[in-house]
C-alpha positions in Angstrom: 4.6 -43.1 -0.8 5.1 -44.1 -4.3 3.7 -41.6 -6.6 3.5 -41.9 -10.6 2.6 -38.6 -12.4 1.4 -38.6 -16.2 1.0 -35.7 -18.0 3.5 -32.7 -17.2 4.2 -34.2 -13.7 6.8 -32.5 -11.3 8.2 -34.6 -8.4 9.5 -33.1 -5.2 10.8 -34.1 -2.1 10.6 -33.3 1.5 12.8 -30.5 2.8 12.6 -27.9 5.7 9.6 -25.1 4.8 10.7 -21.8 3.9 9.6 -18.7 5.4 9.3 -16.4 2.9 6.8 -16.0 0.0 8.7 -14.4 -2.7 7.5 -16.3 -6.2 8.8 -13.6 -8.2 11.0 -15.6 -11.5 13.7 -13.2 -11.1 14.3 -15.1 -7.7 14.1 -18.5 -8.6 17.1 -20.7 -8.3 19.7 -20.5 -10.2 18.8 -22.1 -14.2 15.2 -22.9 -12.9 13.6 -20.0 -14.8 16.0 -20.8 -17.6 15.2 -24.4 -18.2 11.4 -24.0 -17.7 11.4 -20.8 -20.1 13.7 -23.3 -22.6 10.9 -26.1 -22.5 8.0 -23.8 -22.7 9.8 -21.9 -25.8 9.8 -25.3 -27.7 5.9 -26.1 -27.1 3.7 -25.7 -23.9 2.3 -29.3 -24.9 5.3 -31.5 -24.8 5.8 -34.4 -27.6 7.9 -36.5 -25.1 9.0 -36.8 -21.8 10.4 -33.6 -20.2 11.3 -32.9 -16.6 11.7 -30.2 -13.5 12.4 -31.5 -10.3 11.6 -30.0 -6.7 11.5 -30.9 -3.1 8.1 -30.9 -1.4 5.2 -32.6 -3.3 3.8 -33.6 -6.7 2.5 -31.4 -9.6 0.6 -32.9 -12.8 -0.4 -30.5 -15.5 -1.3 -30.8 -19.1 0.6 -27.4 -20.0 3.4 -25.0 -19.3 6.7 -25.9 -17.8 7.1 -22.1 -16.5 3.5 -22.5 -14.6 4.6 -25.6 -13.2 7.9 -24.3 -11.9 5.7 -21.5 -10.6 3.9 -24.4 -8.4 6.8 -25.9 -7.3 8.3 -22.8 -6.0 5.3 -22.3 -4.3 5.5 -25.7 -2.5 9.2 -24.8 -1.9 8.3 -21.9 -0.3 6.0 -23.6 2.1 2.6 -23.5 0.3 0.0 -26.2 0.4 -1.4 -28.2 -2.6 -4.3 -25.6 -2.9 -1.6 -22.5 -3.2 0.3 -24.8 -5.7 -2.6 -25.0 -7.8 -3.7 -21.5 -7.6 -0.2 -20.1 -9.0 -0.2 -22.8 -11.6 -3.4 -21.9 -13.0 -2.7 -18.1 -12.7 0.6 -18.2 -14.6 -0.9 -20.9 -17.2 -3.1 -18.1 -18.2 -0.6 -15.5 -18.6 2.1 -17.8 -20.3 -1.0 -19.1 -22.8 -1.9 -15.6 -23.7 -5.3 -15.9 -23.0 -5.8 -18.3 -25.8 -7.1 -21.6 -24.6 -7.4 -20.6 -20.8 -8.5 -17.1 -19.4 -8.8 -15.1 -16.7 -12.1 -14.6 -18.0 -13.1 -18.4 -18.3 -14.2 -20.9 -15.9 -12.8 -23.6 -13.4 -14.0 -26.5 -11.5 -12.1 -28.0 -8.6 -11.9 -31.2 -6.0 -9.9 -31.0 -3.0 -8.6 -33.9 -0.3 -7.9 -32.9 3.1 -5.8 -35.5 4.2 -6.1 -34.8 7.6 -9.8 -35.0 7.5 -10.0 -37.4 4.4 -13.0 -34.8 3.4 -13.5 -34.0 -0.2 -14.7 -30.5 -1.1 -16.6 -29.7 -4.9 -16.2 -25.8 -6.2 -17.8 -25.0 -9.2 -16.9 -21.7 -11.0 -18.7 -21.9 -14.0 -20.3 -19.3 -16.7 -23.1 -17.6 -15.6 -25.8 -16.4 -17.9 -26.9 -12.6 -17.9 -30.2 -11.8 -16.7 -31.1 -9.4 -19.6 -30.6 -12.4 -22.1 -33.8 -13.7 -22.7 -33.8 -15.2 -25.9 -30.6 -17.5 -26.0 -31.6 -19.3 -29.0 -30.7 -16.5 -31.0 -27.0 -15.8 -29.8 -24.9 -15.7 -33.0 -23.1 -19.1 -33.4 -19.3 -19.2 -32.8 -17.1 -20.2 -35.4 -16.2 -24.1 -35.1 -15.7 -24.9 -38.6 -11.9 -25.6 -38.0 -13.3 -28.5 -35.8 -16.6 -29.8 -37.0 -16.3 -28.7 -40.8 -18.7 -26.7 -42.8 -19.0 -23.1 -43.3 -17.9 -20.2 -41.3 -21.2 -18.3 -39.6 -21.8 -15.1 -41.0 -20.8 -12.0 -39.7 -22.6 -10.4 -36.6 -22.8 -7.0 -35.0 -24.0 -8.9 -31.8 -20.8 -10.7 -30.8 -21.0 -9.5 -27.3 -24.1 -12.1 -26.8 -21.5 -15.1 -27.2 -19.8 -13.6 -24.0 -20.6 -15.0 -20.6 -20.0 -13.8 -17.0 -16.4 -15.6 -16.3 -16.0 -17.7 -13.1 -12.1 -18.4 -13.1 -11.1 -15.8 -10.5 -13.2 -15.9 -8.6 -13.2 -19.5 -8.2 -9.4 -19.6 -7.8 -9.4 -17.0 -4.9 -12.4 -18.7 -2.9 -10.6 -22.2 -3.3 -7.3 -20.7 -2.1 -9.0 -18.8 0.7 -10.6 -22.1 2.0 -7.8 -24.5 1.6 -4.3 -22.3 1.4 -2.0 -21.0 3.5 -0.4 -18.2 1.7 -1.8 -14.3 0.5 -3.5 -14.8 -2.6 -2.0 -11.7 -4.1 1.4 -13.4 -3.5 0.3 -16.3 -5.7 0.2 -14.1 -8.9 3.8 -12.9 -8.4 4.8 -15.4 -11.5 1.9 -14.2 -13.6 2.3 -10.5 -12.9 6.3 -10.9 -14.0 5.5 -12.7 -17.4 2.8 -10.6 -18.1 5.6 -7.5 -17.8 8.4 -9.1 -18.7 7.2 -11.1 -21.6 6.9 -14.9 -23.0 8.9 -16.4 -25.7 6.5 -16.9 -28.6 6.7 -20.8 -29.4 5.8 -22.3 -32.6 2.5 -23.8 -31.6 1.6 -19.8 -30.2 2.8 -18.4 -33.7 0.2 -20.8 -35.1 -2.3 -19.6 -33.1 -1.7 -16.1 -33.8 -1.4 -16.9 -37.6 -4.9 -18.7 -37.5 -6.8 -16.2 -35.5 -4.9 -12.7 -37.0 -8.1 -11.7 -38.2 -10.6 -12.1 -35.3 -8.0 -10.6 -33.0 -7.7 -7.8 -35.5 -11.4 -7.0 -35.6 -11.4 -4.6 -32.9 -9.1 -1.8 -31.6 -8.2 -3.4 -28.3 -7.7 -7.0 -30.4 -4.8 -5.0 -32.5 -3.2 -3.9 -29.5 -3.2 -7.1 -28.1 -2.1 -8.5 -31.1 0.9 -6.1 -31.4 2.6 -6.5 -28.1 5.4 -8.4 -29.5 6.1 -5.7 -32.4 4.1 -4.1 -35.1 3.8 -7.7 -37.0 2.3 -10.5 -36.6 3.9 -12.4 -33.5 6.5 -15.0 -34.9 8.5 -17.9 -33.0 11.2 -16.9 -31.0 9.6 -13.1 -30.3 8.8 -12.1 -27.0 5.2 -11.2 -26.2 4.7 -8.8 -23.5 1.5 -7.5 -21.9 1.4 -4.6 -19.9 -2.2 -4.1 -19.7 -2.6 -7.3 -18.4 0.1 -6.9 -15.6 -2.0 -3.6 -14.7 -5.3 -5.8 -14.3 -3.0 -8.4 -12.6 -1.8 -5.9 -9.9 -5.5 -4.8 -9.5 -6.6 -8.1 -8.7 -3.4 -9.0 -6.2 -4.4 -5.9 -4.5 -8.0 -6.2 -4.3 -8.7 -9.8 -4.9 -11.1 -11.0 -7.4 -13.4 -8.2 -6.6 -11.2 -6.0 -8.8 -12.8 -8.3 -11.8 -16.6 -8.6 -10.6 -17.4 -4.9 -9.0 -14.2 -2.8 -9.5 -12.4 -0.7 -12.6 -12.3 -4.1 -14.7 -15.8 -5.0 -14.3 -17.0 -1.9 -15.4 -14.6 -1.6 -18.6 -15.9 -5.3 -19.5 -19.6 -4.1 -19.2 -18.9 -1.2 -21.0 -17.0 -3.2 -24.0 -19.9 -6.1 -24.0 -22.9 -3.9 -24.2 -21.0 -1.9 -27.1 -21.1 -5.4 -29.1 -24.9 -5.5 -28.2 -24.1 -8.3 -25.4 -26.5 -8.1 -22.5 -24.1 -7.4 -19.4 -24.5 -5.5 -16.4 -22.5 -4.7 -13.3 -25.5 -6.9 -11.1 -24.7 -9.8 -13.4 -20.8 -9.5 -12.3 -21.2 -8.2 -8.8 -23.6 -10.8 -7.8 -21.3 -14.0 -9.2 -20.4 -16.6 -6.3 -18.8 -19.9 -7.0 -21.0 -22.9 -5.8 -19.8 -25.2 -3.0 -21.3 -28.4 -3.1 -21.1 -31.8 -1.7 -19.1 -34.3 -4.2 -20.7 -37.0 -5.7 -19.6 -40.4 -5.9 -20.1 -44.3 -6.6 -18.6 -47.5 -5.1 -17.2 -49.5 -8.0 -14.2 -52.3 -8.4 -13.7 -52.1 -4.4 -13.1 -48.3 -4.3 -15.1 -44.9 -4.2 -14.6 -42.6 -7.1 -15.2 -38.6 -6.4 -16.3 -36.1 -9.2 -17.6 -32.5 -8.5 -21.5 -32.1 -7.1 -23.7 -30.1 -8.8 -24.2 -28.2 -11.0 -21.3 -30.2 -12.9 -22.6 -32.9 -15.0 -19.8 -35.2 -14.9 -21.8 -37.4 -12.2 -24.5 -38.2 -15.0 -21.7 -39.3 -17.4 -18.4 -40.7 -15.6 -20.0 -41.9 -12.5 -22.9 -43.9 -14.5 -20.5 -44.8 -17.3 -18.3 -46.7 -14.1 -21.4 -48.2 -12.7 -22.0 -49.6 -16.5 -18.7 -50.9 -16.4 -19.0 -52.6 -13.0 -22.6 -54.3 -14.2 -20.6 -55.5 -17.5 -17.6 -57.2 -15.2 -15.1 -55.1 -17.1 -12.3 -56.1 -14.2 -12.8 -59.8 -15.5 -11.4 -59.1 -19.0 -8.3 -57.8 -20.3 -7.7 -53.7 -21.0 -9.6 -52.3 -24.3 -6.2 -52.3 -26.1 -6.0 -56.0 -26.1 -9.3 -57.5 -25.9 -11.8 -56.6 -28.3 -15.1 -57.1 -26.4 -13.4 -54.8 -23.8 -13.0 -52.3 -26.8 -16.6 -52.6 -27.8 -17.7 -52.4 -24.1 -15.7 -49.3 -23.4 -16.6 -47.6 -26.6 -20.4 -48.2 -26.6 -20.4 -47.0 -22.8 -18.6 -43.9 -23.8 -21.0 -43.3 -26.5 -23.8 -43.8 -24.3 -23.2 -41.5 -21.3 -21.7 -38.4 -22.8 -25.0 -37.2 -23.8 -26.3 -37.7 -20.4 -29.0 -36.8 -18.9 -30.4 -36.1 -22.1 -30.9 -39.3 -23.9 -30.8 -40.6 -27.6 -34.4 -42.0 -28.8 -32.0 -45.2 -29.5 -31.5 -45.7 -25.9 -34.6 -44.2 -23.9 -37.1 -46.3 -26.5 -35.6 -49.5 -25.3 -35.4 -48.4 -21.7 -39.3 -48.7 -21.2 -40.3 -49.2 -17.1 -36.8 -47.5 -16.2 -36.3 -44.2 -14.4 -34.5 -42.3 -17.5 -34.4 -39.1 -15.2 -31.3 -37.3 -14.7 -31.5 -38.2 -10.9 -32.6 -42.0 -12.0 -29.3 -42.6 -14.2 -27.5 -42.3 -11.2 -29.3 -45.2 -9.9 -27.5 -49.2 -10.6 -30.8 -50.2 -11.9 -30.4 -47.7 -14.9 -26.6 -48.9 -14.9 -28.1 -52.8 -15.3 -30.6 -51.5 -18.1 -27.7 -49.7 -20.1 -25.4 -52.6 -19.7 -28.0 -54.9 -21.0 -28.4 -52.6 -24.2 -24.9 -52.8 -25.0 -24.6 -56.4 -24.6 -27.4 -56.6 -26.9 -25.2 -54.4 -29.4 -27.2 -51.1 -29.4 -24.7 -48.1 -29.2 -25.8 -44.3 -28.2 -25.3 -41.1 -28.7 -22.4 -38.7 -28.0 -21.7 -34.9 -27.9 -19.8 -32.7 -30.5 -18.4 -29.9 -27.9 -14.9 -28.9 -28.0 -12.9 -28.3 -24.7 -9.8 -25.8 -25.0 -8.5 -26.3 -21.1 -5.4 -26.8 -19.0 -5.8 -29.5 -16.0 -3.9 -29.3 -13.0 -3.2 -32.2 -10.0 -1.3 -31.2 -6.9 -0.8 -33.5 -4.1 1.5 -32.0 -1.3 3.6 -33.1 1.2 0.7 -33.6 4.0 -1.4 -35.8 1.5 -3.7 -32.7 0.3 -4.9 -33.1 -3.0 -6.0 -30.3 -5.1 -7.6 -31.2 -9.0 -8.6 -28.3 -10.8 -9.5 -27.8 -14.7 -9.8 -24.3 -16.1 -10.9 -23.5 -19.7 -12.7 -20.8 -22.1 -14.7 -23.6 -23.4 -14.2 -21.9 -26.9 -11.6 -22.4 -29.7 -8.6 -19.9 -29.0 -9.3 -16.9 -27.9 -13.1 -17.0 -29.1 -14.2 -15.0 -32.2 -15.0 -11.7 -30.7 -11.6 -9.9 -30.8 -12.9 -7.9 -27.5 -10.0 -7.2 -25.1 -10.5 -5.7 -21.6 -7.5 -5.1 -19.6 -5.3 -7.5 -21.4 -7.8 -10.1 -21.2 -9.2 -11.6 -24.4 -13.2 -12.2 -23.9 -14.1 -15.6 -25.5 -17.2 -16.6 -27.1 -18.5 -19.3 -25.0 -22.0 -19.0 -25.5 -21.7 -19.4 -29.3 -22.3 -22.7 -29.2 -24.2 -23.3 -26.0 -27.6 -21.6 -27.2 -29.6 -24.6 -26.6 -28.3 -25.3 -23.0 -28.4 -21.6 -22.2 -32.2 -22.1 -23.0 -32.7 -24.6 -20.7 -31.8 -22.5 -18.0 -33.3 -19.1 -16.3 -31.4 -16.0 -17.3 -28.7 -15.1 -14.8 -28.4 -18.7 -13.8 -25.3 -20.9 -13.7 -24.3 -22.8 -16.8 -23.5 -26.2 -16.2 -20.3 -27.9 -17.5 -19.0 -32.0 -17.9 -15.5 -31.1 -16.6 -14.5 -34.6 -15.0 -11.9 -34.2 -12.3 -11.7 -37.2 -10.1 -10.3 -37.9 -6.8 -10.5 -42.2 -6.1 -10.3 -43.8 -2.9 -9.3 -47.1 -1.7 -11.5 -49.7 0.7 -9.5 -48.2 3.4 -10.2 -44.7 2.6 -6.8 -43.8 1.0 -6.2 -41.7 -1.8 -4.8 -43.8 -4.7 -5.3 -41.9 -8.0 -6.4 -38.2 -8.9 -7.2 -37.1 -12.4 -8.0 -33.6 -14.4 -8.9 -33.9 -17.8 -9.2 -31.8 -21.0 -9.9 -32.3 -25.1 -12.7 -33.2 -26.8 -12.6 -36.7 -25.1 -12.1 -36.0 -21.8 -15.0 -38.3 -20.7 -13.2 -41.4 -22.3 -9.8 -40.7 -21.3 -10.8 -40.3 -17.7 -12.9 -43.5 -18.1 -10.1 -45.2 -19.3 -7.6 -44.2 -16.5 -9.9 -45.0 -13.9 -10.4 -48.7 -15.0 -7.0 -48.8 -15.8 -5.9 -48.4 -12.7 -8.9 -49.8 -10.4 -10.5 -52.8 -12.6 -7.0 -53.6 -15.1 -4.2 -52.6 -12.7 -2.3 -51.2 -15.2 0.5 -48.9 -14.4 -0.2 -45.3 -15.5 2.9 -45.6 -18.1 1.0 -48.4 -19.5 -2.4 -46.2 -19.9 -0.4 -43.2 -21.3 1.0 -45.4 -24.1 -2.3 -46.9 -24.7 -4.0 -46.0 -28.2 -6.8 -43.1 -26.8 -10.3 -43.0 -27.5 -11.4 -40.4 -29.9 -14.5 -38.3 -30.6 -16.1 -38.4 -34.1 -16.7 -35.2 -35.4 -17.6 -35.8 -39.1 -20.1 -33.3 -40.1 -23.7 -34.4 -39.5 -22.9 -37.4 -37.2 -24.5 -36.3 -34.0 -28.0 -36.4 -35.8 -27.6 -39.8 -37.3 -29.0 -42.7 -35.5 -26.2 -44.3 -33.1 -26.7 -47.6 -34.5 -24.8 -46.2 -37.8 -21.8 -44.3 -36.0 -18.1 -45.2 -36.5 -15.7 -45.2 -33.6 -12.9 -43.3 -34.3 -9.2 -44.9 -33.8 -5.6 -43.4 -34.1 -4.3 -44.6 -37.5 -2.0 -47.8 -37.4 -2.8 -48.3 -33.7 -4.6 -51.5 -34.1 -3.8 -54.6 -36.6 -6.0 -55.5 -39.2 -7.2 -59.1 -37.1 -8.4 -56.7 -34.5 -10.5 -54.5 -36.5 -11.8 -57.6 -38.2 -12.8 -58.8 -34.5 -14.4 -55.8 -33.9 -16.4 -55.7 -37.0 -17.5 -59.0 -36.0 -18.5 -57.4 -32.8 -20.8 -54.8 -34.8 -18.1 -52.0 -34.2 -17.5 -50.0 -37.1 -14.1 -48.0 -37.0 -12.5 -45.4 -39.0 -8.9 -44.5 -38.8 -7.8 -41.2 -37.9 -4.3 -39.5 -39.3 -1.6 -39.4 -36.5 -1.0 -35.8 -37.3 -4.7 -34.9 -36.2 -5.2 -37.4 -33.4 -4.0 -34.6 -30.6 -7.0 -32.6 -31.5 -9.9 -34.8 -31.0 -8.3 -36.8 -27.8 -8.6 -36.2 -24.3 -5.5 -35.5 -22.1 -5.2 -36.0 -18.6 -3.1 -34.8 -15.6 -3.2 -37.8 -13.2 -0.9 -38.5 -9.8 -1.2 -42.3 -9.0 -0.5 -42.9 -5.4 0.9 -46.2 -3.3 0.6 -45.5 0.3 2.0 -48.6 1.3 6.0 -47.8 -0.2 8.2 -44.6 -0.1 9.7 -44.6 -3.7 8.7 -42.4 -6.4 8.6 -42.6 -10.3 7.3 -41.2 -13.5 7.3 -42.9 -17.1 9.8 -41.6 -19.7 8.3 -43.2 -22.8 8.7 -40.7 -25.6 5.6 -39.5 -27.4 3.8 -39.9 -23.7 2.5 -36.1 -22.4 5.1 -36.6 -19.2 6.6 -33.6 -17.4 8.1 -35.1 -14.3 10.9 -36.1 -12.1 12.0 -39.6 -10.7 14.4 -40.1 -8.1 
């Protein structure tokens, strides 16, 4: 099997299965922990190719060498894809100090069972509260760093920005259904690093400097902030999290119930209601991850699977691929080589990110076409939207910002776990509320409109886009998990690149990314006036001139800020006809892998 992993990959080769599940970093093979920690101390997100090797599968993740090593240890000790994905995700939260992912966050996953060929879908998104009956009045989160403008005024109701978390319940449910090992054992690396500390990287030091005032707002936030010393955490400091370690020991002992009906749940409700939030113990106790039938579409002689309801990616990614098939993009060159392809992909991305809510510039031109959410999945809708794109009518996009981690694991038996977990907020959020060492994000603070569309207490839908792609013979050939504000265009780019344009993952990682336009006011403008953002220097003047002739206005983004508005993928591409594996080693590409 030939495997190519992009974005933090680790390639492993088969060996005899170990019998003990001792995942303590203190007992990792000599040099393994030190190597992972050295990489992590530079930056958890790499600026160049970096390598960790193992023996029993492949892991691709968008962040944290330490967490990836925890996943490798899990595979080496006999765990499968579900066990390794759980170990990686649980460790990532500790190593990132709850900044952009959280044990009080959310997760989604797809799981491919190699023996049965079945693909399962799990949603562990946020729930709203039964007592939150006026979500439009929830205080706004501070997104000024992303979209410009002024920060919102201070509020004494920041507890209303906090939602019922799903991450821990979701990871446990996934691992219990598909894993081989004890759930508590998979928490060992996270607990060890909470006890022994994480070295502050320059990136984490920058996070602390940026969010110091937020974390210092509450007494528990100040305790969290000073876990390296009495000063602001600086590069090279060791950040220990003893309160978090105790919480994780409770979960390892009692399972996720510790956070939903146990001591942590009681403290959570008290902290949120102290800040005028609407949480109740019943809200936490009634939380359940949702198993559903995965959605799929058939394009370019492949079947592409995404998460089922209540996830919204079927209305976005699958519709986008259907439109790409109607436009016969497989007959054209990749978008970075062909202005016509660029125009098509850019307009498709604009058109579908806002689904199932359509901008009038589209809906007004689709008379007689079923534009209901279910209708948007049909090929008739894709045909009509393809005609609009051919006529030069751009469409709407979405300004949500996503901070997440993406993980893809393929074990030596061919099982595949695709997981994304996130706080869906700016690092740590605005609340400054910390419960049992876990900062609580403000994820309701920009989703008031969406919360108003559901019943109090219901699941809040999300667009997290993980995919598994099967070829005409039903064999898995690609798996992706995505993060970032432009996660949809980047996922579409990867899938089209592999199955329509027959590019390698290395070529796709090196290609210019599609970016989301975050200019203030852009989302209320007519789609006809919206510019497409491109990385500075990515396209020459002649290419941009050709785009202008096609009606595509472009606006360059400085390379220094590209990373904040692009999508990033964890990817494993599989060629089942050969037995070799390779990973791209191109500097500047998000790669964390081993080849042999």
